[in-house]
N, CA and C of each residue as an Amber inpcrd file, in Angstrom:
protein
   486
  -0.1290000-116.0050000  -0.0010000  -1.0640000-114.3260000   0.7270000
  -0.4050000-113.5570000  -0.3030000   0.6030000-112.9610000  -0.6170000
   1.0160000-111.7860000  -1.0350000   0.4090000-111.0920000  -2.7740000
   0.3370000-110.4200000  -2.8460000  -0.1340000-109.6450000  -4.2710000
   0.6690000-110.3390000  -5.4930000   0.2880000-111.1880000  -6.1050000
   0.7460000-111.5530000  -7.3520000   1.2770000-113.2000000  -7.0770000
   1.0130000-113.6480000  -5.6530000   1.4420000-115.0840000  -5.2420000
   0.4180000-116.2590000  -5.7110000   0.7790000-117.4280000  -5.6010000
  -0.5960000-117.9830000  -5.7150000  -0.9930000-118.6870000  -4.2160000
  -2.3230000-118.3940000  -4.2930000  -2.7650000-118.5080000  -2.7570000
  -4.5060000-118.4930000  -3.0070000  -5.2080000-119.4850000  -2.2020000
  -6.7520000-119.9440000  -2.2960000  -7.4450000-118.9270000  -1.2330000
  -6.2130000-117.8030000   0.2590000  -6.4380000-117.3400000   0.8360000
  -5.7990000-115.9700000   1.1910000  -6.4260000-114.5340000   1.1070000
  -5.3760000-113.4520000   0.6140000  -5.6120000-112.4340000   1.9510000
  -5.3780000-111.4980000   2.1980000  -5.2100000-110.4760000   3.1930000
  -6.4540000-109.9820000   3.1770000  -7.2160000-109.4640000   4.4530000
  -8.6790000-108.9000000   4.5300000  -9.2420000-107.9440000   2.7960000
  -8.1940000-107.5650000   2.9200000  -8.0120000-105.8100000   2.0340000
  -7.5740000-106.3760000   0.4980000  -7.7430000-108.1340000   0.2120000
  -7.4050000-108.4390000  -1.1970000  -8.5300000-109.6060000  -1.7240000
  -8.8740000-109.7970000  -2.5040000  -9.2320000-110.6570000  -3.2920000
  -8.8980000-111.7350000  -4.4950000  -8.9150000-112.5680000  -4.2410000
  -8.4200000-113.9830000  -5.1140000  -8.6810000-114.4770000  -6.3200000
  -8.3750000-114.4370000  -7.1010000  -9.1890000-114.9240000  -9.0290000
  -7.7360000-115.4520000  -9.3590000  -8.4480000-117.0840000  -9.4890000
  -7.3140000-117.8100000 -10.1560000  -6.2800000-118.0610000  -9.5090000
  -6.1820000-118.2970000  -7.9480000  -4.8200000-118.1120000  -7.1280000
  -4.4650000-116.9120000  -6.9370000  -4.6910000-115.9000000  -7.4090000
  -3.3170000-114.4380000  -7.5930000  -4.2870000-114.0400000  -6.7690000
  -3.5890000-112.7270000  -5.6270000  -3.9910000-111.9590000  -4.6110000
  -4.0200000-110.6110000  -5.0060000  -5.1900000-109.9460000  -5.4650000
  -5.3580000-108.5180000  -5.8970000  -5.7080000-107.1320000  -4.5250000
  -5.0810000-106.3030000  -4.5320000  -5.7390000-105.3640000  -3.7970000
  -7.3770000-105.0560000  -3.6120000  -7.7210000-104.8100000  -3.0330000
  -9.2090000-104.0380000  -3.0620000  -9.0230000-103.1690000  -3.8190000
 -10.2960000-101.8500000  -4.2260000 -10.2470000-100.5710000  -4.5030000
  -9.8210000-100.1740000  -3.3960000  -9.3080000 -98.9730000  -3.4160000
  -9.0430000 -97.7900000  -2.1510000 -10.2940000 -97.3760000  -2.5250000
 -10.9370000 -97.0430000  -1.6630000 -10.5670000 -97.5990000  -0.2140000
 -11.3780000 -98.4230000   0.6280000 -11.6010000 -99.5310000  -0.2510000
 -12.4270000-100.7040000   0.1260000 -11.2860000-101.4930000   1.3830000
 -11.6370000-101.5750000   2.5490000 -11.2160000-102.3280000   3.5270000
 -11.3940000-104.0460000   3.0200000 -11.8270000-104.4960000   2.5030000
 -12.9640000-105.6980000   2.2420000 -13.7000000-105.8180000   0.6940000
 -13.3800000-106.6270000   0.0880000 -13.9490000-106.5430000  -1.1420000
 -14.6470000-108.0130000  -1.6040000 -15.3310000-107.8330000  -2.4960000
 -15.4560000-109.1960000  -3.7070000 -14.3930000-109.3400000  -4.7450000
 -14.8390000-110.4530000  -5.4650000 -13.9980000-110.7720000  -6.5800000
 -13.5020000-109.4980000  -7.5140000 -14.6870000-108.7470000  -7.4830000
 -13.8050000-107.6950000  -9.1020000 -12.7800000-106.6950000  -8.1610000
 -12.5650000-106.5510000  -6.6360000 -11.7160000-105.7140000  -6.0300000
 -12.5750000-104.1420000  -6.0410000 -13.9250000-103.6290000  -6.5640000
 -14.4660000-102.5870000  -6.4480000 -15.7160000-102.9870000  -5.5560000
 -16.0380000-103.4500000  -5.6450000 -17.2700000-103.9510000  -5.0480000
 -16.7970000-104.1960000  -3.0320000 -17.3500000-103.2610000  -2.8060000
 -16.5550000-103.0540000  -1.3010000 -17.2490000-103.7830000  -0.1290000
 -16.8960000-104.3040000   0.8510000 -17.8750000-105.0700000   1.8250000
 -17.7450000-104.3340000   3.0380000 -16.5480000-103.8170000   3.1960000
 -15.6460000-103.4180000   4.3990000 -15.4620000-102.0900000   3.8840000
 -15.5110000-100.5870000   5.3530000 -14.4570000 -99.7310000   4.6960000
 -13.8600000 -99.1320000   5.8670000 -13.3610000 -97.9010000   5.8360000
 -12.0910000 -97.6390000   7.0520000 -13.6360000 -96.6050000   7.7330000
 -12.7010000 -96.3990000   8.8130000 -13.5080000 -96.0260000   9.8650000
 -14.0180000 -94.5280000   9.5960000 -15.3020000 -93.9200000   9.7370000
 -15.8410000 -92.5720000   9.3790000 -16.1320000 -92.6860000   7.8960000
 -16.4750000 -93.8790000   7.3680000 -16.9690000 -94.2460000   5.8970000
 -17.8030000 -95.7280000   6.1210000 -18.9920000 -95.0930000   5.4810000
 -19.9030000 -96.4830000   5.2670000 -19.9720000 -96.9990000   3.7570000
 -20.5070000 -98.4440000   3.6170000 -20.5860000 -98.7290000   2.4810000
 -21.9440000 -98.9020000   1.6080000 -22.4440000 -98.2580000   1.1650000
 -23.2940000 -97.6520000   0.1090000 -23.1850000 -98.5350000  -1.0650000
 -24.6530000 -99.6380000  -1.1430000 -24.3890000 -99.8430000  -3.1510000
 -22.8250000-100.3210000  -3.3250000 -22.4170000-101.0410000  -2.6580000
 -20.7840000-101.5520000  -2.9300000 -19.5770000-100.6780000  -3.1820000
 -20.0870000 -98.7880000  -2.6380000 -18.7370000 -97.9820000  -2.5810000
 -18.8040000 -97.4450000  -1.0760000 -17.5260000 -96.8700000  -0.3750000
 -17.2900000 -96.6330000   0.7190000 -18.0760000 -95.0640000   0.4010000
 -18.7450000 -94.5000000   1.3570000 -19.0930000 -93.2580000   1.2920000
 -18.4970000 -92.6960000   2.8430000 -19.0580000 -91.3880000   3.0630000
 -18.3120000 -90.6860000   3.6250000 -19.4940000 -90.7020000   4.8910000
 -19.8760000 -91.1180000   6.0270000 -20.8810000 -91.4740000   7.0530000
 -21.3800000 -89.9830000   7.3960000 -22.5610000 -89.4360000   7.1440000
 -23.2140000 -88.0360000   7.3130000 -24.0230000 -88.5760000   8.6980000
 -23.8670000 -87.0150000   9.2940000 -24.6290000 -86.7150000  10.5740000
 -26.3090000 -87.0400000  10.3220000 -27.0820000 -87.2860000  11.2950000
 -28.6390000 -86.5760000  10.5580000 -28.9470000 -86.0280000  10.0300000
 -30.1270000 -85.6740000   9.6030000 -30.4500000 -85.1920000   8.8070000
 -29.6640000 -84.6250000   7.3930000 -28.5410000 -85.7440000   6.8190000
 -28.5940000 -85.8230000   5.8850000 -27.5540000 -86.7640000   4.8670000
 -27.1980000 -86.6490000   3.8550000 -26.8680000 -87.6120000   2.9010000
 -25.8210000 -87.4960000   1.8810000 -24.9380000 -88.9140000   2.2740000
 -23.5010000 -88.0550000   0.7650000 -24.1130000 -88.5310000  -0.6800000
 -23.8370000 -87.2380000  -0.6860000 -23.8830000 -86.6130000  -2.5610000
 -22.5520000 -86.9760000  -3.1980000 -22.5680000 -88.2780000  -3.8090000
 -21.4940000 -88.5630000  -4.6040000 -21.1600000 -87.6900000  -5.6030000
 -22.1750000 -87.1330000  -6.2260000 -21.3360000 -85.8530000  -7.5200000
 -20.9670000 -85.1000000  -6.7410000 -21.3800000 -84.3120000  -5.5510000
 -20.2030000 -83.1730000  -4.8100000 -19.1270000 -83.3590000  -3.9160000
 -19.3850000 -84.9360000  -3.4040000 -18.3020000 -85.5860000  -2.6570000
 -18.3510000 -84.9800000  -1.2620000 -19.9970000 -84.8550000  -0.6020000
 -19.8660000 -84.5190000   0.0960000 -21.0850000 -84.7310000   0.9100000
 -21.2020000 -84.2300000   2.6180000 -22.7840000 -84.2690000   2.7750000
 -23.9490000 -83.7340000   2.7810000 -24.8590000 -83.8460000   2.1140000
 -25.8800000 -82.3120000   1.4610000 -27.2170000 -83.2150000   2.2650000
 -27.7500000 -81.5330000   2.7610000 -28.8720000 -82.0430000   3.5620000
 -29.8650000 -82.5650000   2.7260000 -30.5770000 -83.2110000   3.8320000
 -32.1630000 -83.8350000   3.1350000 -33.4010000 -83.1510000   2.5600000
 -34.1210000 -83.7770000   2.3880000 -35.2970000 -82.5410000   2.4300000
 -36.2550000 -82.1550000   4.5350000 -36.7740000 -81.1020000   4.1960000
 -37.3020000 -80.7700000   5.2640000 -37.8010000 -81.9840000   5.6950000
 -37.7830000 -82.1000000   6.9260000 -38.5060000 -83.1370000   8.2660000
 -37.6680000 -84.3970000   7.8740000 -36.9800000 -85.0750000   6.8580000
 -36.1840000 -85.7430000   6.9540000 -35.2440000 -86.5830000   8.4280000
 -34.9160000 -87.9180000   8.9120000 -33.9940000 -87.6210000   9.6280000
 -32.8560000 -88.4840000   9.1070000 -32.5350000 -89.8210000   8.2460000
 -32.1540000 -90.1730000   6.9340000 -32.6550000 -90.1590000   5.8260000
 -31.8050000 -90.1120000   4.9850000 -32.5430000 -89.9050000   3.3730000
 -31.6270000 -90.7240000   2.4210000 -32.3840000 -91.4250000   1.2230000
 -31.5880000 -91.6970000   0.2040000 -30.9640000 -91.0940000  -0.8450000
 -31.7590000 -89.2880000  -0.9420000 -31.1670000 -88.5970000  -2.0410000
 -31.4670000 -87.3380000  -1.0190000 -31.8370000 -86.1560000  -2.0970000
 -32.3610000 -84.8370000  -1.1200000 -33.7020000 -84.6020000  -1.1250000
 -34.3120000 -86.1710000  -1.9220000 -35.4470000 -85.6670000  -2.3260000
 -37.3650000 -87.1380000  -1.5790000 -35.9300000 -87.9960000  -0.9090000
 -36.4420000 -89.3920000  -1.0850000 -35.7800000 -89.6990000   0.4970000
 -36.6020000 -89.4610000   1.7240000 -36.6360000 -89.7610000   2.9100000
 -37.0040000 -91.2230000   2.7350000 -35.9350000 -92.1320000   3.9050000
 -36.2390000 -92.9020000   5.1850000 -36.6820000 -92.9620000   6.1720000
 -35.9970000 -92.0670000   7.1220000 -37.0280000 -92.4660000   8.1930000
 -37.4920000 -90.6710000   8.2400000 -38.2220000 -89.8640000   9.3030000
 -38.8640000 -89.0490000   9.9720000 -37.8780000 -88.2460000  10.8240000
 -38.0290000 -87.1700000  10.9660000 -37.2780000 -86.3710000  12.3300000
 -38.7010000 -86.5890000  13.5360000 -39.5530000 -86.2900000  13.0820000
 -40.7340000 -86.7520000  14.0850000 -41.3470000 -88.3090000  13.8140000
 -40.4460000 -88.9220000  14.9570000 -41.3100000 -90.5630000  15.0700000
 -42.6010000 -91.3900000  14.4250000 -43.1650000 -90.1360000  14.9440000
 -44.6460000 -90.8620000  14.7210000 -44.9410000 -90.8920000  13.5200000
 -44.1970000 -90.2000000  12.3900000 -44.4370000 -90.3430000  10.8610000
 -43.4800000 -91.3060000  10.1560000 -44.3010000 -91.4940000   9.0630000
 -43.4930000 -92.8670000   8.4040000 -43.3880000 -91.7690000   6.9400000
 -42.6210000 -92.0110000   6.3860000 -42.2860000 -90.9120000   5.0310000
 -43.9440000 -91.5790000   4.2180000 -44.2870000 -90.8360000   3.0000000
 -45.2400000 -90.5470000   1.9990000 -44.7190000 -90.4220000   0.5170000
 -44.5740000 -91.5250000   0.2800000 -43.8140000 -91.0450000  -1.3740000
 -42.5010000 -90.4550000  -0.9720000 -41.5490000 -90.6010000  -0.1940000
 -40.3190000 -90.3500000   0.1480000 -40.1250000 -88.8670000   0.6990000
 -41.6100000 -88.9940000   1.1950000 -41.2180000 -87.2440000   2.1400000
 -41.7890000 -87.1590000   3.5860000 -41.5400000 -86.7660000   4.3470000
 -41.8840000 -86.5320000   5.7420000 -42.7040000 -85.4400000   5.8890000
 -44.0620000 -85.8350000   6.6540000 -44.6510000 -84.6270000   6.7350000
 -43.8550000 -83.7100000   8.0800000 -43.8890000 -82.6310000   7.5190000
 -43.1350000 -81.5840000   8.5000000 -43.7110000 -80.5370000   9.1710000
 -44.0070000 -80.2970000  10.4290000 -45.2640000 -80.0000000  11.1650000
 -43.6950000 -78.7970000  11.7170000 -44.0170000 -77.2550000  11.3490000
 -43.6860000 -76.3730000  11.7010000 -43.9010000 -75.2650000  12.6170000
 -42.8170000 -74.8710000  13.4520000 -43.3540000 -73.7030000  14.3770000
 -44.7070000 -72.8820000  13.9580000 -45.4950000 -72.6060000  14.7350000
 -45.5990000 -73.2750000  16.2090000 -46.7080000 -74.1500000  16.2100000
 -47.2750000 -74.6340000  15.3680000 -47.7990000 -76.0710000  15.1320000
 -47.1060000 -77.1460000  16.1850000 -48.1740000 -77.2600000  17.3930000
 -47.4890000 -78.7430000  18.2850000 -47.6220000 -79.9000000  18.1490000
 -48.5920000 -80.5550000  16.9810000 -48.8300000 -81.5170000  16.4810000
 -49.6780000 -81.7950000  14.7560000 -49.3540000 -82.6620000  14.5060000
 -49.5890000 -82.3560000  13.1340000 -50.2600000 -83.9210000  12.8760000
 -50.6350000 -84.2220000  11.9940000 -51.7770000 -85.0260000  11.5020000
 -50.3990000 -85.5870000  10.1890000 -50.9060000 -87.3790000   9.7890000
 -50.0270000 -88.0180000   9.3450000 -49.6050000 -87.1970000   7.9050000
 -50.2560000 -86.3940000   7.0670000 -50.4610000 -85.7020000   5.8030000
 -49.7400000 -84.1290000   6.1750000 -49.5050000 -83.4080000   7.4060000
 -48.6790000 -82.6360000   7.4990000 -49.3680000 -80.9840000   8.1680000
 -50.6750000 -81.5630000   8.0740000 -51.7720000 -80.4990000   8.5310000
 -51.5660000 -80.6020000  10.0580000 -51.0440000 -79.5120000  10.1180000
 -51.3820000 -78.9360000  12.0190000 -52.6670000 -79.0970000  12.7970000
 -52.6620000 -79.7830000  13.7860000 -53.6740000 -80.5880000  14.5860000
 -53.9010000 -79.4580000  16.0130000 -52.8120000 -78.8410000  16.1080000
 -52.9410000 -77.8160000  18.2850000 -51.8090000 -77.2040000  17.4610000
 -51.9910000 -75.7290000  17.4220000 -50.7380000 -74.7600000  17.9070000
 -50.5440000 -74.4310000  19.2940000 -49.1310000 -73.8860000  19.4840000
 -48.5510000 -73.2660000  20.1940000 -48.7400000 -72.3410000  20.4650000
 -50.1290000 -71.4060000  21.7760000 -50.3690000 -70.2860000  22.1850000
 -49.5090000 -68.9290000  21.8650000 -50.0540000 -67.7860000  21.3080000
 -50.9780000 -67.4900000  20.9130000 -51.6280000 -67.4130000  19.4720000
 -50.8100000 -68.6120000  18.4970000 -51.6960000 -69.0720000  17.3630000
 -52.4670000 -69.9660000  17.8430000 -53.1940000 -69.8410000  16.7390000
 -54.6790000 -69.9870000  16.8540000 -54.8150000 -71.0930000  15.4650000
 -55.6840000 -72.3080000  15.9060000 -55.7630000 -73.1670000  14.7540000
 -56.7550000 -72.8760000  13.5110000 -56.9190000 -72.6250000  12.6480000
 -57.8320000 -72.9040000  11.7440000 -57.1000000 -73.3720000  10.3940000
 -58.5990000 -74.3440000  10.2060000 -57.6010000 -75.0390000   8.9360000
 -56.5590000 -75.7370000   8.8950000 -56.2920000 -76.4880000   9.7170000
 -55.0190000 -77.0530000   9.7470000 -53.9160000 -76.4190000   9.4730000
 -54.0750000 -75.1400000  10.1770000 -52.7770000 -73.8660000  10.0160000
 -52.9840000 -73.2960000  10.9620000 -51.7470000 -73.0470000  11.6760000
 -51.6440000 -71.9770000  12.7010000 -51.4720000 -70.7490000  12.3640000
 -52.5150000 -69.4410000  12.7070000 -52.4540000 -68.7020000  12.1000000
 -52.3900000 -67.3890000  13.7900000 -51.9580000 -66.1750000  13.5770000
 -51.7090000 -65.1030000  14.5050000 -53.2490000 -64.4410000  14.6620000
 -53.9470000 -64.6320000  13.3740000 -55.3880000 -64.2190000  14.5820000
 -56.8070000 -65.1700000  13.1600000 -57.4000000 -64.8840000  13.8150000
 -58.2460000 -65.4110000  12.5450000 -59.0410000 -64.9770000  11.5530000
 -59.2560000 -65.2890000  10.6210000 -60.2020000 -64.3660000   9.1790000
 -61.5630000 -63.3750000   9.9780000 -61.2630000 -62.5230000   9.4040000
 -62.4630000 -61.8320000   9.5830000 -64.1050000 -62.6490000  10.1410000
 -64.4060000 -63.6480000   9.0010000 -65.4380000 -64.0770000   9.0760000
 -65.5520000 -65.7950000  10.3400000 -64.1640000 -65.4330000  11.0440000
 -64.5060000 -66.5930000  12.1010000 -63.9370000 -65.5570000  13.5250000
 -64.0770000 -66.5240000  14.7360000 -64.5990000 -65.9180000  15.8100000
 -63.1150000 -67.5570000  16.5290000 -62.2480000 -66.4810000  17.4830000
 -61.4680000 -67.6020000  18.3890000 -62.0150000 -67.9540000  19.4630000
 -61.9540000 -69.0960000  19.5880000 -62.2740000 -69.9710000  20.7760000
 -61.5160000 -71.0470000  20.7850000 -60.9950000 -70.5900000  22.1630000
 -59.8930000 -72.1950000  22.8490000 -59.2060000 -72.8220000  21.5870000
 -58.6110000 -71.4240000  22.2020000 -57.1990000 -71.7030000  20.2440000
 -57.7430000 -72.0540000  19.2000000 -58.5420000 -72.0570000  18.6260000
 -59.2720000 -72.1370000  17.3700000 -59.8700000 -71.5620000  17.1580000
 -59.9110000 -70.7390000  15.1910000 -60.9160000 -70.3170000  14.8540000
 -61.9190000 -70.9170000  14.5190000 -63.3830000 -70.6080000  14.8880000
 -64.1240000 -71.3490000  14.6930000 -65.4940000 -70.3520000  14.0270000
 -65.9160000 -70.9400000  13.0650000 -67.3550000 -70.3150000  11.8450000
 -68.7800000 -69.8500000  13.4570000 -69.5380000 -69.1360000  12.8250000
 -70.6670000 -69.2470000  14.2350000 -71.2280000 -70.1040000  13.8740000
 -72.1580000 -70.6480000  14.6880000 -72.9900000 -71.5260000  15.4020000
 -73.9320000 -71.8980000  13.9850000 -74.2670000 -71.1300000  13.1410000
 -75.2360000 -70.6500000  11.9830000 -74.1590000 -71.5310000  10.9320000
 -73.1190000 -71.4700000  10.9650000 -72.2350000 -71.8260000   9.5690000
 -71.7380000 -72.9240000   9.7140000 -71.0510000 -73.2740000   8.7030000
 -69.6470000 -74.5720000   8.7470000 -68.3930000 -73.8660000   7.9670000
 -67.9150000 -74.6420000   7.9140000 -66.6410000 -74.4240000   7.0180000
 -65.9240000 -75.5010000   6.0730000 -66.2420000 -74.0590000   5.1330000
 -66.1940000 -75.0620000   3.3430000 -65.5560000 -74.1020000   2.5860000
 -64.0890000 -74.8020000   1.7010000 -62.8770000 -74.4780000   1.2960000
 -62.8690000 -72.8930000   1.8480000 -61.9820000 -73.0360000   2.7980000
 -61.2400000 -71.9880000   3.6790000 -61.9620000 -70.7280000   4.3810000
 -63.5040000 -71.3860000   4.1800000 -64.4590000 -70.4480000   4.5120000
 -66.3220000 -70.5700000   5.2890000 -66.3400000 -69.5540000   6.1840000
 -67.9500000 -70.4160000   6.5600000 -68.8140000 -69.8410000   5.8310000
 -70.0200000 -70.9710000   5.3800000 -70.9430000 -70.4610000   4.9460000
 -72.0700000 -71.4530000   5.8030000 -73.7090000 -70.9550000   5.0110000
 -74.8380000 -71.0760000   5.3550000 -74.5140000 -72.6550000   5.5580000
 -74.4490000 -73.2790000   4.2920000 -74.7830000 -74.5960000   4.0570000
 -73.6120000 -75.0300000   2.9970000 -73.4960000 -76.7490000   3.0720000
 -72.9950000 -77.1740000   2.1950000 -73.2100000 -77.2470000   0.6680000
């Protein structure tokens, strides 16, 4: 069972090749036949693509080039790297092309593509965004900026017809 002794079974942090036990590469605590493909890691680390990496807190990922946890992009709970979200902070959203819709304050709720649907008072909703005041051509009404009754919103402006 010891290193260099003929064996069929080795210690958990070893692997066997040709009846000889070899130690797994550090910091693997369990590995495959090559020794450098980790199956298990010490506490505080996790297996990622066969390597032991630091367990990062929510909103961060392990950056192997920097050797530390780095921030995910805005709105991500977990990510593969700085630009690829796996899950979103707001659970009602799913990543779209690796990005999470972000619903910034004072927006209370957003659509799946990140456009604001409702604003916190005193902000006013206008064309998917929260504003402190309505554009001069629109009027505030029930927490929203609306066009006069004879006009419609087109390309961020109130117009007489489409």
